[in-house]
MIDOSE-1310 file (N, C-alpha, C; in nm, 2 decimals, decimal comma, always signed):
residues 287
xxxx	+2,05/-2,15/+5,67/+1,92/-2,17/+5,71/+1,89/-2,32/+5,64; +1,85/-2,41/+5,75/+1,83/-2,54/+5,72/+1,71/-2,57/+5,59; +1,76/-2,65/+5,52/+1,64/-2,68/+5,41/+1,56/-2,81/+5,45; +1,44/-2,80/+5,38/+1,34/-2,91/+5,40/+1,38/-3,02/+5,34
xxxx	+1,36/-3,15/+5,38/+1,41/-3,27/+5,29/+1,29/-3,30/+5,19; +1,32/-3,35/+5,08/+1,21/-3,39/+4,99/+1,09/-3,46/+5,05; +1,13/-3,55/+5,15/+1,00/-3,62/+5,22/+0,93/-3,54/+5,30; +0,99/-3,43/+5,37/+0,91/-3,35/+5,45/+0,83/-3,24/+5,36
xxxx	+0,88/-3,21/+5,23/+0,81/-3,12/+5,15/+0,68/-3,20/+5,10; +0,70/-3,33/+5,08/+0,59/-3,43/+5,02/+0,48/-3,44/+5,12; +0,54/-3,44/+5,26/+0,44/-3,46/+5,35/+0,37/-3,32/+5,39; +0,43/-3,22/+5,38/+0,35/-3,07/+5,39/+0,27/-3,06/+5,28
xxxx	+0,31/-3,09/+5,15/+0,21/-3,07/+5,02/+0,09/-3,16/+5,07; +0,10/-3,29/+5,12/-0,01/-3,39/+5,16/-0,09/-3,33/+5,23; -0,03/-3,27/+5,36/-0,13/-3,24/+5,46/-0,20/-3,12/+5,42; -0,14/-3,03/+5,34/-0,20/-2,89/+5,31/-0,26/-2,88/+5,17
xxxx	-0,28/-3,04/+5,11/-0,33/-3,03/+4,97/-0,47/-2,95/+4,96; -0,54/-2,96/+5,05/-0,69/-2,92/+5,04/-0,68/-2,77/+5,07; -0,60/-2,72/+5,14/-0,60/-2,57/+5,19/-0,54/-2,52/+5,04; -0,45/-2,59/+5,00/-0,39/-2,51/+4,88/-0,48/-2,52/+4,77
xxxx	-0,58/-2,62/+4,74/-0,69/-2,61/+4,66/-0,78/-2,49/+4,68; -0,83/-2,50/+4,83/-0,91/-2,37/+4,84/-0,86/-2,24/+4,77; -0,74/-2,23/+4,82/-0,67/-2,08/+4,81/-0,67/-2,06/+4,67; -0,63/-2,17/+4,58/-0,61/-2,15/+4,43/-0,74/-2,11/+4,38
xxxx	-0,86/-2,21/+4,40/-1,01/-2,18/+4,34/-1,03/-2,03/+4,39; -1,01/-1,99/+4,54/-1,03/-1,87/+4,58/-0,99/-1,73/+4,49; -0,84/-1,78/+4,46/-0,77/-1,69/+4,37/-0,83/-1,67/+4,24; -0,88/-1,79/+4,19/-0,93/-1,79/+4,03/-1,08/-1,73/+4,06
xxxx	-1,13/-1,76/+4,12/-1,29/-1,68/+4,14/-1,28/-1,55/+4,18; -1,16/-1,50/+4,26/-1,15/-1,35/+4,28/-1,11/-1,28/+4,13; -1,01/-1,35/+4,06/-0,99/-1,29/+3,93/-1,10/-1,28/+3,85; -1,19/-1,38/+3,86/-1,32/-1,40/+3,77/-1,41/-1,29/+3,78
xxxx	-1,42/-1,28/+3,94/-1,52/-1,16/+3,97/-1,46/-1,02/+3,95; -1,34/-1,02/+3,95/-1,27/-0,89/+3,92/-1,28/-0,84/+3,78; -1,28/-0,95/+3,70/-1,29/-0,92/+3,55/-1,45/-0,91/+3,51; -1,53/-0,96/+3,57/-1,70/-0,96/+3,56/-1,72/-0,82/+3,61
xxxx	-1,67/-0,77/+3,72/-1,72/-0,64/+3,78/-1,63/-0,52/+3,73; -1,55/-0,55/+3,64/-1,47/-0,43/+3,55/-1,59/-0,35/+3,48; -1,58/-0,22/+3,50/-1,67/-0,14/+3,45/-1,67/-0,11/+3,30; -1,69/-0,21/+3,22/-1,69/-0,21/+3,08/-1,79/-0,12/+3,00
xxxx	-1,91/-0,12/+3,04/-2,02/-0,02/+3,03/-1,98/+0,11/+3,03; -1,91/+0,13/+3,16/-1,88/+0,29/+3,19/-1,76/+0,34/+3,08; -1,65/+0,23/+3,06/-1,56/+0,28/+2,97/-1,59/+0,27/+2,83; -1,69/+0,19/+2,78/-1,75/+0,23/+2,66/-1,81/+0,35/+2,65
xxxx	-1,90/+0,38/+2,76/-1,95/+0,51/+2,73/-1,87/+0,62/+2,75; -1,77/+0,63/+2,81/-1,66/+0,72/+2,81/-1,59/+0,75/+2,68; -1,57/+0,61/+2,63/-1,51/+0,63/+2,48/-1,59/+0,68/+2,37; -1,70/+0,59/+2,38/-1,79/+0,65/+2,26/-1,90/+0,79/+2,28
xxxx	-1,92/+0,79/+2,41/-2,03/+0,91/+2,45/-2,00/+1,06/+2,39; -1,86/+1,08/+2,38/-1,82/+1,22/+2,31/-1,86/+1,21/+2,16; -1,86/+1,11/+2,11/-1,89/+1,09/+1,97/-2,02/+1,11/+1,94; -2,11/+1,10/+2,04/-2,27/+1,12/+2,01/-2,31/+0,96/+2,02
xxxx	-2,23/+0,87/+2,06/-2,29/+0,72/+2,05/-2,32/+0,66/+2,18; -2,41/+0,54/+2,18/-2,43/+0,47/+2,30/-2,44/+0,34/+2,29; -2,42/+0,25/+2,38/-2,45/+0,12/+2,36/-2,54/+0,07/+2,46; -2,64/-0,04/+2,41/-2,73/-0,08/+2,50/-2,73/-0,25/+2,47
xxxx	-2,78/-0,31/+2,57/-2,78/-0,47/+2,54/-2,91/-0,52/+2,63; -2,92/-0,64/+2,57/-3,05/-0,68/+2,62/-3,02/-0,80/+2,75; -2,89/-0,85/+2,74/-2,83/-0,93/+2,85/-2,68/-0,92/+2,88; -2,64/-0,96/+3,00/-2,49/-0,97/+3,01/-2,46/-1,08/+3,10
xxxx	-2,34/-1,15/+3,08/-2,29/-1,24/+3,18/-2,16/-1,25/+3,18; -2,11/-1,36/+3,26/-1,95/-1,39/+3,27/-1,91/-1,45/+3,15; -1,78/-1,42/+3,07/-1,74/-1,47/+2,96/-1,60/-1,53/+3,02; -1,57/-1,65/+3,04/-1,45/-1,71/+3,07/-1,35/-1,69/+2,99
xxxx	-1,22/-1,67/+3,02/-1,17/-1,64/+3,15/-1,20/-1,51/+3,21; -1,18/-1,42/+3,15/-1,19/-1,27/+3,19/-1,29/-1,20/+3,10; -1,38/-1,12/+3,14/-1,47/-1,03/+3,09/-1,60/-1,08/+3,08; -1,69/-1,01/+3,00/-1,84/-1,06/+3,00/-1,87/-1,06/+2,86
xxxx	-2,00/-1,13/+2,83/-2,07/-1,16/+2,73/-2,20/-1,09/+2,72; -2,21/-1,00/+2,60/-2,33/-0,93/+2,59/-2,42/-0,97/+2,47; -2,54/-0,99/+2,53/-2,63/-1,05/+2,40/-2,73/-0,91/+2,33; -2,77/-0,93/+2,22/-2,88/-0,83/+2,17/-2,82/-0,68/+2,20
xxxx	-2,71/-0,66/+2,14/-2,63/-0,54/+2,16/-2,67/-0,46/+2,03; -2,68/-0,29/+2,06/-2,70/-0,23/+1,96/-2,63/-0,08/+1,97; -2,57/-0,03/+1,87/-2,50/+0,08/+1,86/-2,58/+0,19/+1,81; -2,61/+0,29/+1,88/-2,71/+0,39/+1,84/-2,65/+0,54/+1,85
xxxx	-2,72/+0,63/+1,78/-2,68/+0,77/+1,81/-2,77/+0,81/+1,95; -2,68/+0,89/+2,02/-2,77/+0,93/+2,13/-2,89/+1,02/+2,12; -2,87/+1,11/+2,01/-2,96/+1,20/+1,97/-3,06/+1,12/+1,88; -3,06/+1,00/+1,84/-3,15/+0,93/+1,74/-3,24/+0,85/+1,81
xxxx	-3,31/+0,89/+1,90/-3,41/+0,82/+1,98/-3,54/+0,77/+1,87; -3,56/+0,65/+1,87/-3,66/+0,57/+1,78/-3,62/+0,54/+1,67; -3,49/+0,58/+1,62/-3,43/+0,54/+1,50/-3,37/+0,40/+1,49; -3,36/+0,35/+1,37/-3,29/+0,22/+1,35/-3,15/+0,23/+1,42
xxxx	-3,09/+0,16/+1,49/-2,97/+0,12/+1,54/-2,86/+0,13/+1,42; -2,75/+0,19/+1,43/-2,64/+0,21/+1,35/-2,59/+0,08/+1,34; -2,56/+0,00/+1,42/-2,52/-0,16/+1,43/-2,58/-0,23/+1,51; -2,61/-0,34/+1,50/-2,66/-0,46/+1,57/-2,58/-0,59/+1,58
xxxx	-2,57/-0,64/+1,69/-2,48/-0,78/+1,71/-2,56/-0,85/+1,79; -2,58/-0,98/+1,77/-2,65/-1,08/+1,87/-2,55/-1,12/+1,98; -2,40/-1,12/+1,97/-2,31/-1,17/+2,07/-2,19/-1,07/+2,04; -2,17/-1,02/+2,18/-2,03/-0,92/+2,19/-1,99/-0,99/+2,32
xxxx	-1,85/-0,99/+2,29/-1,76/-1,02/+2,42/-1,67/-0,90/+2,43; -1,67/-0,87/+2,58/-1,58/-0,76/+2,61/-1,49/-0,79/+2,73; -1,35/-0,75/+2,72/-1,26/-0,78/+2,81/-1,16/-0,65/+2,81; -1,09/-0,66/+2,94/-1,00/-0,56/+2,95/-0,87/-0,58/+2,88
xxxx	-0,82/-0,46/+2,82/-0,72/-0,45/+2,75/-0,59/-0,46/+2,82; -0,51/-0,54/+2,83/-0,39/-0,54/+2,94/-0,29/-0,45/+2,87; -0,29/-0,44/+2,74/-0,19/-0,37/+2,68/-0,20/-0,22/+2,71; -0,34/-0,20/+2,69/-0,38/-0,06/+2,72/-0,35/+0,01/+2,87
xxxx	-0,36/-0,10/+2,95/-0,34/-0,06/+3,11/-0,19/-0,04/+3,11; -0,10/-0,13/+3,06/+0,05/-0,11/+3,07/+0,07/+0,02/+3,02; +0,00/+0,08/+2,92/+0,04/+0,19/+2,85/-0,02/+0,31/+2,90; -0,10/+0,28/+3,06/-0,17/+0,36/+3,12/-0,27/+0,46/+3,05
xxxx	-0,33/+0,39/+2,96/-0,47/+0,43/+2,90/-0,55/+0,30/+2,89; -0,63/+0,30/+3,00/-0,73/+0,18/+3,01/-0,83/+0,19/+2,89; -0,84/+0,06/+2,86/-0,93/+0,03/+2,75/-1,00/-0,10/+2,74; -1,06/-0,13/+2,64/-1,10/-0,26/+2,63/-1,10/-0,33/+2,48
xxxx	-1,10/-0,46/+2,49/-1,11/-0,54/+2,36/-1,27/-0,59/+2,35; -1,30/-0,58/+2,23/-1,42/-0,61/+2,19/-1,43/-0,70/+2,09; -1,52/-0,82/+2,07/-1,52/-0,92/+1,97/-1,65/-0,94/+1,97; -1,71/-0,90/+1,82/-1,84/-0,90/+1,81/-1,88/-0,97/+1,67
xxxx	-2,00/-1,06/+1,69/-2,07/-1,13/+1,56/-2,13/-1,01/+1,48; -2,10/-1,01/+1,38/-2,15/-0,90/+1,29/-2,20/-0,91/+1,14; -2,32/-0,94/+1,12/-2,38/-0,96/+0,98/-2,29/-1,09/+0,92; -2,29/-1,20/+0,98/-2,22/-1,31/+0,94/-2,06/-1,29/+0,93
xxxx	-1,98/-1,18/+0,99/-1,86/-1,18/+1,01/-1,83/-1,16/+1,16; -1,69/-1,14/+1,17/-1,66/-1,12/+1,33/-1,57/-0,98/+1,32; -1,59/-0,89/+1,40/-1,53/-0,77/+1,44/-1,45/-0,76/+1,56; -1,31/-0,74/+1,53/-1,23/-0,74/+1,66/-1,18/-0,60/+1,69
xxxx	-1,20/-0,51/+1,83/-1,17/-0,39/+1,82/-1,07/-0,39/+1,95; -0,99/-0,32/+1,95/-0,93/-0,25/+2,10/-0,95/-0,14/+2,09; -1,02/-0,08/+2,19/-1,08/+0,06/+2,20/-1,01/+0,12/+2,33; -0,96/+0,25/+2,32/-0,92/+0,32/+2,43/-0,93/+0,47/+2,41
xxxx	-0,92/+0,55/+2,52/-0,91/+0,69/+2,52/-0,75/+0,72/+2,53; -0,73/+0,81/+2,44/-0,60/+0,85/+2,44/-0,60/+1,02/+2,43; -0,58/+1,08/+2,56/-0,60/+1,22/+2,58/-0,76/+1,25/+2,54; -0,78/+1,31/+2,44/-0,91/+1,38/+2,38/-0,95/+1,29/+2,27
xxxx	-0,86/+1,18/+2,23/-0,89/+1,10/+2,12/-0,96/+0,99/+2,15; -1,02/+0,91/+2,06/-1,07/+0,78/+2,06/-0,98/+0,71/+1,97; -0,89/+0,61/+2,02/-0,80/+0,53/+1,95/-0,87/+0,39/+1,92; -0,88/+0,35/+1,82/-0,91/+0,23/+1,78/-0,81/+0,14/+1,69
xxxx	-0,81/+0,00/+1,72/-0,74/-0,09/+1,63/-0,84/-0,20/+1,59; -0,87/-0,20/+1,46/-0,98/-0,32/+1,44/-0,96/-0,40/+1,32; -1,03/-0,51/+1,32/-1,00/-0,61/+1,21/-1,14/-0,68/+1,20; -1,19/-0,64/+1,08/-1,33/-0,71/+1,05/-1,31/-0,81/+0,94
xxxx	-1,36/-0,94/+0,96/-1,32/-1,04/+0,88/-1,49/-1,11/+0,81; -1,51/-1,11/+0,69/-1,62/-1,18/+0,63/-1,76/-1,10/+0,66; -1,77/-0,98/+0,66/-1,88/-0,91/+0,67/-1,96/-0,94/+0,57; -2,10/-0,98/+0,56/-2,20/-0,98/+0,47/-2,29/-0,87/+0,46
xxxx	-2,24/-0,77/+0,38/-2,31/-0,64/+0,37/-2,45/-0,65/+0,35; -2,50/-0,76/+0,25/-2,62/-0,78/+0,23/-2,72/-0,80/+0,36; -2,67/-0,85/+0,46/-2,74/-0,88/+0,57/-2,77/-0,73/+0,65; -2,73/-0,63/+0,60/-2,74/-0,50/+0,67/-2,90/-0,44/+0,65
xxxx	-2,98/-0,42/+0,77/-3,11/-0,40/+0,74/-3,13/-0,26/+0,66; -3,02/-0,15/+0,69/-3,05/-0,01/+0,62/-3,04/-0,03/+0,49; -2,97/-0,13/+0,43/-2,95/-0,13/+0,28/-3,08/-0,19/+0,22; -3,12/-0,30/+0,28/-3,23/-0,37/+0,25/-3,38/-0,26/+0,25
xxxx	-3,38/-0,19/+0,34/-3,47/-0,08/+0,38/-3,48/+0,03/+0,24; -3,37/+0,05/+0,19/-3,34/+0,13/+0,09/-3,38/+0,08/-0,05; -3,41/-0,06/-0,05/-3,44/-0,14/-0,16/-3,29/-0,17/-0,23; -3,19/-0,13/-0,18/-3,05/-0,19/-0,26/-3,00/-0,31/-0,21
xxxx	-2,92/-0,38/-0,28/-2,88/-0,52/-0,24/-2,73/-0,51/-0,25; -2,63/-0,58/-0,19/-2,50/-0,58/-0,19/-2,45/-0,71/-0,12; -2,42/-0,81/-0,24/-2,38/-0,93/-0,19/-2,23/-0,96/-0,19; -2,19/-1,05/-0,14/-2,05/-1,08/-0,11/-1,99/-1,07/+0,00
xxxx	-1,86/-1,07/+0,04/-1,81/-1,06/+0,17/-1,71/-0,94/+0,17; -1,71/-0,89/+0,30/-1,62/-0,75/+0,31/-1,52/-0,79/+0,43; -1,39/-0,72/+0,41/-1,30/-0,74/+0,52/-1,23/-0,59/+0,53; -1,18/-0,59/+0,64/-1,12/-0,44/+0,68/-1,03/-0,43/+0,79
xxxx	-0,92/-0,39/+0,78/-0,82/-0,37/+0,90/-0,76/-0,22/+0,91; -0,75/-0,17/+1,02/-0,72/-0,04/+1,03/-0,69/+0,01/+1,16; -0,62/+0,13/+1,18/-0,59/+0,20/+1,31/-0,65/+0,34/+1,27; -0,72/+0,39/+1,38/-0,78/+0,54/+1,38/-0,76/+0,58/+1,53
xxxx	-0,75/+0,72/+1,52/-0,76/+0,79/+1,62/-0,84/+0,93/+1,60; -0,96/+0,91/+1,66/-1,10/+1,00/+1,63/-1,11/+1,11/+1,74; -1,13/+1,24/+1,69/-1,18/+1,33/+1,80/-1,32/+1,35/+1,79; -1,38/+1,39/+1,91/-1,53/+1,41/+1,90/-1,55/+1,54/+1,89
xxxx	-1,43/+1,61/+1,90/-1,47/+1,78/+1,88/-1,40/+1,82/+1,74; -1,30/+1,78/+1,73/-1,24/+1,85/+1,62/-1,19/+1,73/+1,50; -1,28/+1,78/+1,39/-1,26/+1,65/+1,29/-1,11/+1,66/+1,23; -1,03/+1,78/+1,24/-0,91/+1,80/+1,19/-0,81/+1,72/+1,25
xxxx	-0,85/+1,67/+1,38/-0,73/+1,59/+1,45/-0,73/+1,45/+1,44; -0,86/+1,40/+1,34/-0,88/+1,27/+1,31/-0,77/+1,23/+1,23; -0,70/+1,10/+1,26/-0,60/+1,04/+1,16/-0,60/+0,89/+1,17; -0,55/+0,82/+1,07/-0,55/+0,69/+1,08/-0,53/+0,62/+0,93
xxxx	-0,53/+0,50/+0,93/-0,54/+0,42/+0,78/-0,62/+0,30/+0,77; -0,66/+0,28/+0,67/-0,78/+0,18/+0,66/-0,76/+0,10/+0,53; -0,75/-0,04/+0,54/-0,74/-0,12/+0,42/-0,87/-0,20/+0,40; -0,92/-0,21/+0,28/-1,05/-0,28/+0,25/-1,05/-0,38/+0,15
xxxx	-1,09/-0,50/+0,17/-1,09/-0,59/+0,07/-1,22/-0,65/+0,06; -1,26/-0,73/-0,07/-1,38/-0,79/-0,06/-1,38/-0,88/-0,15; -1,47/-1,00/-0,14/-1,48/-1,09/-0,26/-1,62/-1,14/-0,29; -1,65/-1,15/-0,43/-1,78/-1,19/-0,49/-1,89/-1,08/-0,47
xxxx	-1,82/-0,96/-0,49/-1,91/-0,83/-0,45/-1,99/-0,80/-0,57; -2,12/-0,80/-0,56/-2,23/-0,77/-0,66/-2,32/-0,65/-0,59; -2,35/-0,56/-0,70/-2,45/-0,44/-0,63/-2,55/-0,42/-0,70; -2,67/-0,40/-0,67/-2,78/-0,35/-0,73/-2,87/-0,24/-0,65
xxxx	-2,85/-0,11/-0,72/-2,92/+0,00/-0,64/-3,08/+0,02/-0,66; -3,12/-0,05/-0,74/-3,28/-0,06/-0,75/-3,33/-0,21/-0,74; -3,46/-0,23/-0,66/-3,49/-0,35/-0,63/-3,53/-0,41/-0,76; -3,51/-0,54/-0,80/-3,54/-0,60/-0,91/-3,44/-0,58/-1,02
xxxx	-3,35/-0,50/-1,02/-3,22/-0,49/-1,10/-3,15/-0,60/-1,10; -3,08/-0,63/-1,23/-2,99/-0,73/-1,20/-2,88/-0,68/-1,17; -2,80/-0,77/-1,06/-2,69/-0,71/-1,01/-2,58/-0,70/-1,10; -2,47/-0,59/-1,07/-2,37/-0,56/-1,13/-2,26/-0,63/-1,06
xxxx	-2,17/-0,72/-1,12/-2,07/-0,79/-1,04/-1,97/-0,70/-1,06; -1,89/-0,68/-0,91/-1,76/-0,62/-0,92/-1,66/-0,70/-0,89; -1,69/-0,83/-0,83/-1,57/-0,94/-0,84/-1,49/-0,90/-0,70; -1,38/-0,90/-0,72/-1,29/-0,87/-0,60/-1,25/-0,71/-0,60
xxxx	-1,23/-0,66/-0,48/-1,21/-0,55/-0,44/-1,11/-0,50/-0,36; -1,02/-0,40/-0,36/-0,92/-0,37/-0,29/-0,91/-0,21/-0,27; -0,89/-0,15/-0,15/-0,89/-0,03/-0,15/-0,79/+0,01/-0,01; -0,74/+0,13/-0,03/-0,65/+0,18/+0,10/-0,66/+0,33/+0,11
xxxx	-0,71/+0,37/+0,22/-0,75/+0,49/+0,26/-0,68/+0,56/+0,38; -0,63/+0,69/+0,37/-0,57/+0,73/+0,48/-0,67/+0,87/+0,56; -0,67/+0,88/+0,68/-0,72/+1,01/+0,73/-0,62/+1,09/+0,79; -0,64/+1,23/+0,76/-0,55/+1,32/+0,82/-0,61/+1,45/+0,80
xxxx	-0,64/+1,53/+0,91/-0,65/+1,68/+0,91/-0,81/+1,69/+0,83; -0,89/+1,61/+0,87/-1,01/+1,61/+0,83/-1,04/+1,58/+0,67; -0,93/+1,53/+0,61/-0,93/+1,49/+0,48/-0,93/+1,33/+0,46; -0,99/+1,26/+0,40/-1,00/+1,12/+0,37/-0,93/+1,10/+0,21
xxxx	-0,83/+1,05/+0,23/-0,74/+1,02/+0,08/-0,76/+0,89/+0,04; -0,80/+0,85/-0,07/-0,82/+0,74/-0,13/-0,71/+0,69/-0,23; -0,60/+0,61/-0,17/-0,49/+0,62/-0,20/-0,49/+0,52/-0,35; -0,56/+0,40/-0,33/-0,57/+0,32/-0,44/-0,69/+0,23/-0,42
xxxx	-0,79/+0,23/-0,52/-0,92/+0,16/-0,51/-0,92/+0,09/-0,65; -0,95/-0,05/-0,64/-0,97/-0,12/-0,78/-1,04/-0,24/-0,76; -1,12/-0,27/-0,87/-1,18/-0,42/-0,87/-1,12/-0,50/-1,00; -1,17/-0,63/-0,97/-1,13/-0,70/-1,08/-1,22/-0,85/-1,10
xxxx	-1,21/-0,89/-1,21/-1,29/-1,02/-1,22/-1,45/-1,01/-1,22; -1,50/-0,87/-1,26/-1,65/-0,88/-1,26/-1,70/-0,82/-1,37; -1,81/-0,75/-1,38/-1,87/-0,68/-1,51/-1,79/-0,57/-1,54; -1,77/-0,49/-1,42/-1,70/-0,39/-1,44/-1,57/-0,37/-1,37
xxxx	-1,47/-0,31/-1,42/-1,35/-0,30/-1,35/-1,34/-0,13/-1,33; -1,29/-0,13/-1,19/-1,28/+0,01/-1,16/-1,13/+0,04/-1,10; -1,07/+0,15/-1,13/-0,95/+0,20/-1,07/-0,96/+0,34/-1,05; -0,93/+0,38/-0,92/-0,96/+0,52/-0,91/-0,86/+0,56/-0,78
xxxx	-0,85/+0,71/-0,74/-0,79/+0,75/-0,65/-0,86/+0,88/-0,63; -0,84/+0,95/-0,49/-0,88/+1,08/-0,47/-0,89/+1,13/-0,33; -0,98/+1,24/-0,31/-0,98/+1,27/-0,17/-1,14/+1,32/-0,13; -1,14/+1,30/-0,02/-1,29/+1,37/+0,04/-1,27/+1,43/+0,17
xxxx	-1,31/+1,58/+0,14/-1,33/+1,67/+0,27/-1,43/+1,63/+0,38; -1,42/+1,58/+0,47/-1,51/+1,55/+0,58/-1,58/+1,65/+0,66; -1,71/+1,62/+0,67/-1,78/+1,73/+0,73/-1,85/+1,66/+0,88; -1,87/+1,76/+0,94/-1,93/+1,67/+1,07/-2,08/+1,60/+1,03
xxxx	-2,15/+1,69/+0,94/-2,27/+1,61/+0,85/-2,22/+1,55/+0,76; -2,21/+1,43/+0,76/-2,15/+1,34/+0,68/-2,19/+1,36/+0,53; -2,33/+1,39/+0,51/-2,37/+1,41/+0,36/-2,32/+1,52/+0,31; -2,25/+1,64/+0,40/-2,20/+1,73/+0,34/-2,07/+1,74/+0,29
xxxx	-2,00/+1,60/+0,30/-1,86/+1,60/+0,26/-1,84/+1,62/+0,12; -1,74/+1,67/+0,10/-1,71/+1,72/-0,05/-1,63/+1,61/-0,11; -1,64/+1,56/-0,25/-1,56/+1,48/-0,31/-1,48/+1,52/-0,41; -1,35/+1,46/-0,44/-1,29/+1,49/-0,58/-1,23/+1,35/-0,60
xxxx	-1,28/+1,27/-0,66/-1,22/+1,13/-0,70/-1,22/+1,12/-0,86; -1,12/+1,06/-0,90/-1,09/+1,05/-1,04/-1,09/+0,91/-1,06; -1,14/+0,85/-1,18/-1,13/+0,70/-1,17/-1,15/+0,64/-1,32; -1,10/+0,55/-1,36/-1,15/+0,48/-1,48/-1,22/+0,35/-1,48
xxxx	-1,31/+0,34/-1,58/-1,41/+0,22/-1,58/-1,39/+0,17/-1,69; -1,38/+0,03/-1,69/-1,40/-0,04/-1,81/-1,49/-0,18/-1,79; -1,57/-0,19/-1,89/-1,67/-0,31/-1,87/-1,62/-0,45/-1,96; -1,63/-0,55/-1,89/-1,60/-0,69/-1,94/-1,69/-0,70/-2,08
xxxx	-1,62/-0,74/-2,18/-1,69/-0,76/-2,30/-1,84/-0,85/-2,29; -1,83/-0,96/-2,22/-1,95/-1,01/-2,18/-2,08/-0,96/-2,13; -2,01/-0,84/-2,06/-2,14/-0,77/-2,00/-2,19/-0,65/-2,06; -2,11/-0,63/-2,17/-2,16/-0,48/-2,23/-2,30/-0,47/-2,28
xxxx	-2,36/-0,57/-2,34/-2,46/-0,58/-2,38/-2,58/-0,56/-2,28; -2,55/-0,66/-2,17/-2,63/-0,66/-2,08/-2,67/-0,53/-1,99; -2,54/-0,46/-1,97/-2,55/-0,33/-1,91/-2,54/-0,19/-1,99; -2,59/-0,24/-2,13/-2,61/-0,11/-2,19/-2,68/+0,01/-2,16
xxxx	-2,79/-0,02/-2,11/-2,89/+0,09/-2,05/-2,79/+0,17/-1,95; -2,73/+0,10/-1,84/-2,67/+0,15/-1,73/-2,55/+0,22/-1,80; -2,48/+0,20/-1,88/-2,34/+0,25/-1,92/-2,38/+0,36/-2,02; -2,50/+0,35/-2,07/-2,54/+0,48/-2,14/-2,57/+0,60/-2,08
xxxx	-2,58/+0,59/-1,95/-2,63/+0,69/-1,87/-2,49/+0,78/-1,81; -2,39/+0,72/-1,84/-2,27/+0,76/-1,81/-2,21/+0,88/-1,89; -2,14/+0,98/-1,86/-2,12/+1,11/-1,93/-2,03/+1,06/-2,06; -1,96/+0,95/-2,08/-1,89/+0,90/-2,20/-1,88/+0,76/-2,18
xxxx	-1,84/+0,68/-2,30/-1,84/+0,54/-2,26/-1,73/+0,50/-2,19; -1,72/+0,37/-2,11/-1,61/+0,33/-2,04/-1,50/+0,30/-2,13; -1,38/+0,36/-2,08/-1,24/+0,33/-2,14/-1,13/+0,39/-2,08; -1,06/+0,45/-2,15/-0,94/+0,51/-2,09/-0,95/+0,65/-2,04
xxxx	-1,04/+0,72/-2,11/-1,07/+0,84/-2,05/-1,13/+0,85/-1,90; -1,08/+0,93/-1,81/-1,12/+0,90/-1,68/-1,27/+0,97/-1,64; -1,33/+0,94/-1,53/-1,45/+1,03/-1,48/-1,39/+1,07/-1,37; -1,46/+1,19/-1,32/-1,45/+1,27/-1,21/-1,59/+1,28/-1,14
xxxx	-1,56/+1,22/-1,02/-1,69/+1,20/-0,92/-1,66/+1,34/-0,81; -1,75/+1,42/-0,82/-1,74/+1,54/-0,75/-1,85/+1,57/-0,66; -1,88/+1,70/-0,63/-2,00/+1,74/-0,53/-2,00/+1,67/-0,38; -2,08/+1,64/-0,34/-2,12/+1,62/-0,20/-2,17/+1,49/-0,20
xxxx	-2,17/+1,39/-0,08/-2,22/+1,26/-0,07/-2,36/+1,26/-0,10; -2,45/+1,38/-0,05/-2,57/+1,42/-0,06/-2,61/+1,45/-0,21; -2,50/+1,51/-0,27/-2,56/+1,56/-0,40/-2,43/+1,54/-0,50; -2,40/+1,42/-0,54/-2,29/+1,40/-0,61/-2,31/+1,45/-0,76
xxx	-2,19/+1,47/-0,81/-2,18/+1,49/-0,98/-2,09/+1,40/-1,04; -2,11/+1,37/-1,16/-2,03/+1,30/-1,24/-1,99/+1,34/-1,38; -1,84/+1,37/-1,40/-1,82/+1,41/-1,55/-1,72/+1,33/-1,60
């Protein structure tokens, strides 16, 4: 087969440059339209619906190069009409998860602005399970409206990473791991109360067969130093989940006088003797 000389190739490109440009623009616009028309809401509903959750937004537009941008996004319980949303975000970007498609498990990537931080999630269905890989950076829990409504305050920043597979029907099928870290954490359970500084926090938890195992949790550099581990048997009604967590608590010398009233409410003074947190989330016991 005869080959075109370099001069003929240049002439061909020069003569057809406009057509090539139109074709290239057309291909790009087609890919953008394909990404923008991708049924993100339907996939999110399919993923979250069985768990009793729904997503709503105030607006939606194209997010280049692929995907959509949703504004005024709320995550709520389907049965919780009229109640405060579980999570709200002013800006959420959603795009197709190419890795999920290669694994024959269509899913989406979500990037959301969340209470001063950023949440990234890869979300997909795997059989009857909801599979989540997430990375949360620098969340400011003090901006969460539900805490403020209770009169509690929690300052500092929190980050978390993990992978979870959750079943909407069988809690025993849930499994995964989560790592949580925090910086500058201070908590006040009562409005007007001087915050108790916890400083740096780190915790690792594993979920399997309906049991949440706290493998290691500790704080450092604050008024109180906490170190503990234990389990929580999860219930579909979260408040009915039962706990058995053993931990040690120590008070920084400089904070003992200021926290004397609070420490006096404990079963025994902080020190090497551990505490046991039991009961349920709705009715905890401490011994």
